[in-house]
C-alpha positions as CSV (number, residue, x, y, z in Angstrom):
1,M,0.0,0.0,0.0
2,I,1.3,3.5,-0.9
3,N,0.6,6.3,1.5
4,K,0.0,9.8,0.2
5,I,1.3,13.0,1.8
6,S,-0.1,16.3,0.6
7,S,-0.3,18.4,3.8
8,K,2.5,20.1,5.8
9,E,0.5,19.1,8.8
10,S,1.3,15.4,8.1
11,S,3.1,13.9,11.1
12,L,5.4,12.0,8.8
13,F,6.3,15.1,6.8
14,K,7.0,16.9,10.1
15,Y,9.2,14.0,11.2
16,A,11.2,14.0,8.0
17,K,11.6,17.8,8.1
18,K,13.0,17.5,11.6
19,L,15.4,14.8,10.6
20,I,16.9,17.0,7.8
21,S,17.3,20.0,10.0
22,K,18.1,18.8,13.6
23,S,21.4,17.0,14.3
24,N,20.4,16.1,17.8
25,F,17.1,14.6,16.6
26,R,18.9,12.4,14.1
27,K,21.3,11.2,16.8
28,R,18.4,10.5,19.1
29,E,16.3,8.7,16.5
30,K,19.3,7.0,14.9
31,K,18.0,7.9,11.5
32,F,18.9,10.2,8.7
33,I,17.8,11.5,5.3
34,V,19.3,10.3,2.0
35,E,18.2,12.0,-1.3
36,G,18.5,10.7,-4.8
37,L,17.8,7.2,-6.3
38,R,21.5,6.4,-6.9
39,E,22.4,7.3,-3.3
40,I,19.5,5.3,-1.9
41,Q,20.5,2.3,-4.0
42,H,24.1,2.7,-2.8
43,C,22.9,2.8,0.7
44,K,20.9,-0.4,0.3
45,N,23.8,-2.2,-1.3
46,S,25.9,-1.3,1.7
47,N,23.5,-3.0,4.1
48,F,21.9,0.1,5.6
49,T,18.3,-0.5,6.5
50,I,15.9,1.9,4.7
51,D,13.0,2.8,6.9
52,Q,10.8,4.3,4.2
53,I,10.9,6.2,0.9
54,F,9.2,9.4,-0.2
55,V,8.8,10.0,-3.9
56,L,7.0,12.3,-6.4
57,E,4.2,10.6,-8.3
58,D,5.9,11.2,-11.7
59,K,9.1,9.5,-10.4
60,L,7.3,6.4,-9.0
61,Q,7.9,4.4,-12.2
62,S,11.7,4.8,-11.8
63,L,11.6,3.3,-8.3
64,S,13.1,-0.2,-8.5
65,I,13.7,-0.8,-4.8
66,K,11.1,-3.3,-3.6
67,D,9.6,-4.3,-0.3
68,L,9.8,-0.8,1.2
69,K,7.2,1.6,2.6
70,V,6.6,4.1,-0.1
71,N,5.0,7.6,0.4
72,L,3.8,9.7,-2.5
73,I,4.7,13.3,-1.7
74,T,3.9,16.6,-3.4
75,R,6.5,18.7,-5.1
76,E,5.7,21.6,-2.7
77,L,6.5,19.5,0.3
78,I,9.5,17.7,-1.1
79,E,11.2,21.0,-1.9
80,Q,11.2,21.7,1.9
81,I,13.1,18.5,2.6
82,I,15.8,17.9,0.0
83,Y,18.3,20.1,-1.8
84,R,18.1,18.4,-5.2
85,E,14.3,18.5,-5.5
86,S,14.6,17.6,-9.2
87,E,15.6,14.0,-8.1
88,G,12.1,13.7,-6.7
89,I,13.0,11.1,-4.1
90,F,14.4,10.7,-0.6
91,A,14.5,8.0,2.1
92,I,14.7,7.8,5.8
93,V,17.5,5.4,6.7
94,N,18.6,3.8,10.0
95,Y,22.0,4.2,11.4
96,K,24.2,1.1,10.9
97,P,26.0,0.2,14.1
98,S,29.8,-0.3,13.8
99,K,32.4,-1.2,16.4
100,I,36.1,-0.8,15.6
101,S,36.8,-3.8,17.8
102,D,34.9,-6.0,15.3
103,L,37.0,-4.9,12.4
104,K,39.4,-7.4,10.7
105,I,42.6,-5.5,10.0
106,D,44.8,-6.3,7.0
107,K,48.6,-6.5,7.4
108,D,49.0,-3.3,5.3
109,D,45.8,-1.5,6.3
110,F,45.5,2.2,5.9
111,F,43.5,4.5,8.3
112,L,42.6,8.1,8.0
113,V,42.1,10.0,11.3
114,L,40.2,13.3,11.1
115,Q,40.6,15.1,14.3
116,N,37.8,17.6,15.0
117,P,36.8,18.2,11.3
118,E,34.5,21.2,11.2
119,K,32.8,21.5,7.8
120,P,30.4,18.8,6.7
121,G,31.1,19.5,3.0
122,N,34.8,18.9,3.5
123,I,34.2,15.7,5.4
124,G,32.0,14.4,2.6
125,A,34.6,15.4,-0.1
126,I,37.3,13.6,1.8
127,M,35.2,10.5,2.0
128,R,34.7,10.6,-1.8
129,T,38.4,10.9,-2.4
130,F,39.1,8.2,0.2
131,E,36.9,5.7,-1.5
132,A,38.3,6.7,-4.9
133,C,41.7,5.6,-3.6
134,G,40.3,2.2,-2.6
135,F,40.7,2.8,1.2
136,K,38.0,1.8,3.7
137,N,38.6,2.9,7.3
138,I,38.1,6.4,8.7
139,I,38.3,7.5,12.3
140,I,36.7,10.8,13.3
141,T,37.7,12.1,16.7
142,D,36.5,15.0,18.9
143,S,34.0,16.3,16.3
144,H,30.8,18.1,17.0
145,T,29.8,17.5,13.3
146,E,27.5,14.6,12.9
147,V,28.6,11.9,10.5
148,Y,25.2,11.7,8.7
149,N,24.8,15.5,8.3
150,P,22.9,16.0,4.9
151,N,25.8,18.1,3.5
152,T,28.3,15.4,4.3
153,I,26.2,12.8,2.6
154,R,25.6,15.0,-0.4
155,A,29.3,15.9,-0.8
156,S,30.4,12.3,-0.5
157,L,28.1,11.3,-3.4
158,G,27.2,8.1,-1.5
159,S,30.8,7.1,-0.7
160,I,29.9,7.5,3.0
161,F,27.9,4.3,2.7
162,S,30.8,2.2,1.4
163,L,33.3,3.2,4.2
164,N,33.9,2.0,7.7
165,I,33.5,5.1,9.8
166,F,34.2,5.1,13.5
167,Q,33.6,8.0,15.9
168,L,36.1,7.8,18.8
169,T,37.8,9.9,21.4
170,T,41.4,10.9,20.8
171,T,42.4,8.4,23.5
172,E,40.4,5.6,22.0
173,A,41.9,6.3,18.5
174,I,45.5,6.3,19.8
175,N,45.0,3.1,21.8
176,F,43.5,1.3,18.8
177,L,46.3,2.4,16.5
178,K,49.1,1.6,19.0
179,K,47.6,-1.7,19.9
180,N,47.5,-2.7,16.3
181,N,51.0,-1.5,15.5
182,F,50.1,1.3,13.1
183,K,52.8,3.8,12.0
184,I,51.1,7.2,12.7
185,Y,51.8,10.2,10.5
186,G,50.5,13.5,11.6
187,A,50.0,16.5,9.2
188,Y,51.8,19.4,10.8
189,I,52.6,22.7,9.0
190,E,55.8,23.2,11.1
191,S,57.4,19.8,10.3
192,S,60.5,19.6,8.1
193,I,59.5,16.2,6.7
194,I,57.8,16.4,3.3
195,Y,54.7,14.2,3.0
196,K,56.3,12.2,0.1
197,D,59.3,11.2,2.3
198,V,57.6,8.7,4.5
199,D,56.5,5.1,3.8
200,Y,52.8,4.5,3.3
201,K,53.1,1.0,1.9
202,K,52.9,-0.8,5.3
203,R,50.2,-0.5,8.0
204,C,49.9,3.2,8.8
205,A,47.5,5.9,9.7
206,V,47.4,9.6,8.6
207,V,46.1,12.2,11.1
208,M,44.6,15.4,9.7
209,G,43.7,18.2,12.0
210,P,41.1,21.0,11.7
211,E,41.6,23.8,9.2
212,K,41.8,26.5,11.8
213,S,44.4,24.9,14.1
214,K,46.8,22.0,14.3
215,I,46.1,18.5,15.5
216,N,45.8,18.3,19.3
217,D,48.8,17.9,21.5
218,Q,47.8,14.3,22.6
219,L,47.8,13.2,18.9
220,L,51.0,15.1,18.1
221,S,52.9,13.4,20.9
222,N,51.8,10.0,19.7
223,C,52.8,10.4,16.0
224,D,55.8,8.5,14.7
225,N,56.4,11.3,12.2
226,L,55.0,14.7,11.5
227,I,54.7,15.6,7.8
228,N,53.9,18.7,5.8
229,I,52.9,19.7,2.3
230,P,55.2,22.5,0.9
231,M,53.5,25.7,-0.2
232,F,55.2,28.3,-2.3
233,G,52.8,31.2,-2.6
234,N,51.5,33.6,-0.1
235,V,48.9,31.4,1.6
236,D,49.8,29.6,4.8
237,S,47.3,26.7,4.6
238,L,45.3,24.5,2.3
239,N,41.6,23.4,2.4
240,L,41.4,20.3,4.5
241,S,39.9,18.1,1.7
242,V,42.6,19.3,-0.7
243,S,45.5,18.6,1.6
244,T,44.1,15.2,2.6
245,G,43.6,14.3,-1.1
246,I,47.3,15.2,-1.8
247,I,48.5,12.9,0.9
248,L,46.0,10.1,0.0
249,Y,47.2,10.0,-3.6
250,E,50.8,9.9,-2.5
251,A,49.9,6.9,-0.4
252,I,48.1,5.2,-3.3
253,N,50.9,6.1,-5.6
254,Q,53.4,4.3,-3.4
255,R,51.2,1.3,-2.9
256,K,50.1,0.8,-6.5
257,F,52.9,2.2,-8.7
258,S,56.2,1.9,-6.9
């Protein structure tokens, strides 16, 4: 049976609108919004549980995901929920529990640690690059930005659903990496070691700090090497997703082509 939503007074519409706008509500409900058919399919393929789907009537025929609760929604209402209203479809999706202790670690595994990342769009862009490199494991520490922020999901182009993402404290992240014998490289603008001059081929982790400051002292003191990206113009910093991408592609270059 297909439900129809045509009023802004609908409790289901109000629920979806609150999910898209309130981070604390998403955390409490353990649900989030995904927009676009491709992203929803990607989500399903990555074993996320889809709670229900909302779709414009003229997009219903394109819906190939079966055995789900489907709600027909008006264009006026869908425009209040999603950014790309031309897609004509969004879903409410359940959080997928993940414990880093359950992860099987390969002998040459690579981890990215994002310490207090601040901009959801940057986080999503980093996830997209990370998946493009064929890596899987990201640790996010000390961040007030929710993983399933709509801007993060949108910027990741669905990559977020293919990755193993763990939210830990700094202490938990360090303990995990040390216990499992990871070489830890921290990006640090004052380091004299160029990012290309370390070995990414063996089990290692790269720590990236927030754009407005360096990685915290606890992480700095636990890094095996501090690395920097040379800059030759008048700027003194790079966008976080850009600097992370530079280091990731050096890592993949060493692993695949050297």
